[in-house]
C-alpha positions, 0 to 999 in steps of 0.5 A: 722078283727079289722076294716073294712080294716082289714076285707077287708084284712083278708077276701080277703087274706083268700078267695084268699088263699083257692081259689088258693089252690083249683084251684091248686088241680082242675086245676093245672098241673097234672103229666103225667101217665107214660107209662106202660111197661112189668116188668122184672121178678125182678120188681114184686110188692103186690096183687091187692085188688080184685084178688090174682095176684102178680102184686103189690108185692114189690121186695126183696133182692135175690127175687125169681120172682113171677108168676101170680097166678090164681084168687081164686074162693073160697070166704070162707076166711074172718075172722072177729075181733071185739073190742070196737075200731075196727071192721076188716075183715082179708083175709086169702089169704095173711093175709090182713086187707081188712075192718076196721070200727071204732064203736066209730066213727059214720059216722053221729052224732047219727047214728049206722053206724060206719065210714069205714076207710078201705074197699075192694069195692067202693073206695078200701082202704086196708092194705096189709102185708106179707113176700117176698124174696128168701123164702117169701111165698108171692113171691111163685109161688103158689100166696099169702099164704092161711093161716088157723085160729083156728076160723073165728070170734073173739070178744074181751073179755079181755085187749088184743086179739091175732088172729093167722094165720098159713102157712106151706110150703112143706119143713117144714117152718112154719109161724104164722102171729099173729094180736094182738088187745088191748082194747081201741086202734086203733093200731094193732101189726102184728107179724111174727113167723118164724120156719124153720124145713127145711134142709137149711137156709131161707131168707125173708123180711117183707113188709107192704103197703096201697092200695087205688083207686085214683078215690076218692073224696077229702073230701073238698071243696073251702073254707075248703080244706082237703087233702086226699092222701098218706104221709110218714115220714123219719128221715130227713122229719118227714112228707111229703105228697106224693099224687096220682099224685106224685105216678103216676109221680114217684116211692117213693124209700127212705131207712131211719132209722125208718120211716112210711107210711100212707094214710090220710082222713080228720080226720082219718089216716091208717098207717104202722109203721115198727120197729123203731130201724131198717133201712127200705125202703119206696116205692110207685107205681101205680097198674093197673093204678088205685090203689095207693100204699105206703108201706115199706120193713124191713131188710132181715132176715136169719133163719138157719135150725132148728132155729126161728125168729120173725118179727114185725110192728104196723098198725094204723087205727083210728082218727088223735089223736096227742098224740097217733100218736106221740108215735108211730113214729116221725112225725106221729102226723104231719098228723094232718096238721096245714101247715106251722103255725103248731108251732103256731097251736100245742100250740093253740090246747094244750090250747084248749084241756086244756080249754075243760078239765076245762069246758067239752064243746068244744064250750065254750072252743072255746069261752074261747080260743077266749077271751084269744087270743083276750086279748093277742093281745089287745096291738096290737089292741090298737096301730092299732086303735090309728094309724088309728085314727091319720091317719084319723085326717091327712086327711084334711091336706093330701087333702091340700098337694094333692091340692098343689102338683097336680100330682107331685109325688116326691114332694108329697111323700116328703111332705107326709114324712115330714107331718108324721114325724112332726105329729109322725104318722107311716103310717104302724102303722095300717098295722103291728099289723094286719100282726102280728095277721094274723098268729095267726088267721090262725093257730087257723083257722087250729086248728078248721078245722083239730082237730078230737076232734071237730068232732061231738062235741056238743055246745048248742041248735041247734049246735049239731055238731061244725065240720059242718055248722050251720043248721039254719045259725044263726051264720053266720047271726050274724057274718055278723051283727057284721061285719056290726056294726064294719064298722059303728063304724070305719069310713073310709077315702076311697073316691073312690066309688068302694072301698066303695062299696067293703067295704059295701058288705064285710059283706054280702060277708063274711056271705055267705062264713060263710054259709058253714064254720064249726060252730066252726070256725064261732063261733070263728069269731063271738066271736072275733067280739064281743070282738073287738067291746067292745075293740074298744069302750074302746079304742075310749073312752081312745083316746077321754079322751087324746084329740085324735079324733076318727071320 
């Protein structure tokens, strides 16, 4: 990005990377769906989104085979809970959260419609949970347990809100499933209190899973690919994507201390966090050939006659807030996926947040971080420009060598190396600084693309949302103009007509790409170009004073 060659290399590298990534997603090899066979009585798994069948129920230690229940035709089983951060609907059949809206995150800027993270229809995405095992109510022949609740509408009026659901068996086992909501939080505690007043010991096992239809849009495009699918974390692998193709191809089956499972969207995540001080089993499956399921099973629990026990888990439904996610489970914050350069992106994001805390505007923070990054990289930029200037000054001598040695490549190569040594010029001097700067550029690119903090972030005037494209395309046009100015400022020794045409049209091509880029990214690139123009002027002036020709 520091010269026209830099533009060409960076632009082609970035576009090639994004094109390859999107091609892999759209046209790459897809896993072959496994042939469906009759499941044995031991391989039942958790209820579908629209019926009470037990075809999705996870198997458990000492499991009693679950019979397929008849669909429940009673529609009066929805319980609604409203807090400042969540608006959820709980299905009393099974106690599943089948809908979750985020009031503090509108679908569009200025809209009254909240973002819908969990939904029972039109792209099913629900959070299921329960108790399976020898005495688990979710493994019984009557189907999912039908809970009762004191009321069907809850509104938070204090720091916490508890929503208890109760189920009782014919032989005296009472299970209270309590959802605990906290003010200004997207995390819900799910606690089971098991009271065994029967005449015998009981044994059951907690499960929790996320279920989503596999037929959903990916949420990205060719130039801004975003992942949408499942993910999990274990003690060894803090963050692993497990997309719908993986679920179709192979069932996940991992036992790990702690761990977590989740479903990811661009800026949001739903995740089940099991007890972090216990060993849990992570699993996945494909249900009815259209629903992807990823979940966990906790440790089996035995409750003696006349005794009680408590089991718990956490469900997160909200934005990819790195600080919050890091506190919930190890590696859950990595769902803010900065890719292989996360170790650079995370410090850059921390710096960006710090700058925002000072100025209160994300657009200004982007400008400031660009100034800082460009300032830090200035020595590399200077070295690159000086190296390229020295190479340009050698152009006449290089032409003489070509005229002298003609097609003798070996002698030509030897003569070039002697010339470089004599003039103290490193032919890679212009490339190495660029290579060192590329990881920083890409890391900051993913910071601006993945960070939910930039969603609906205002800048000034017509830029009211830095996470979407410039509505009037002013920034892309200015960016193209700045690239054109850099081309004019940086003469080239390229003589090949085709390469010359490519370089001439590069600003135009990049401007077209920028039309669909988020305004925050284009703002970063524009400011970077402006700073580069200023730096180039300073570098050239310094070189001229030292007798180094720049043209």
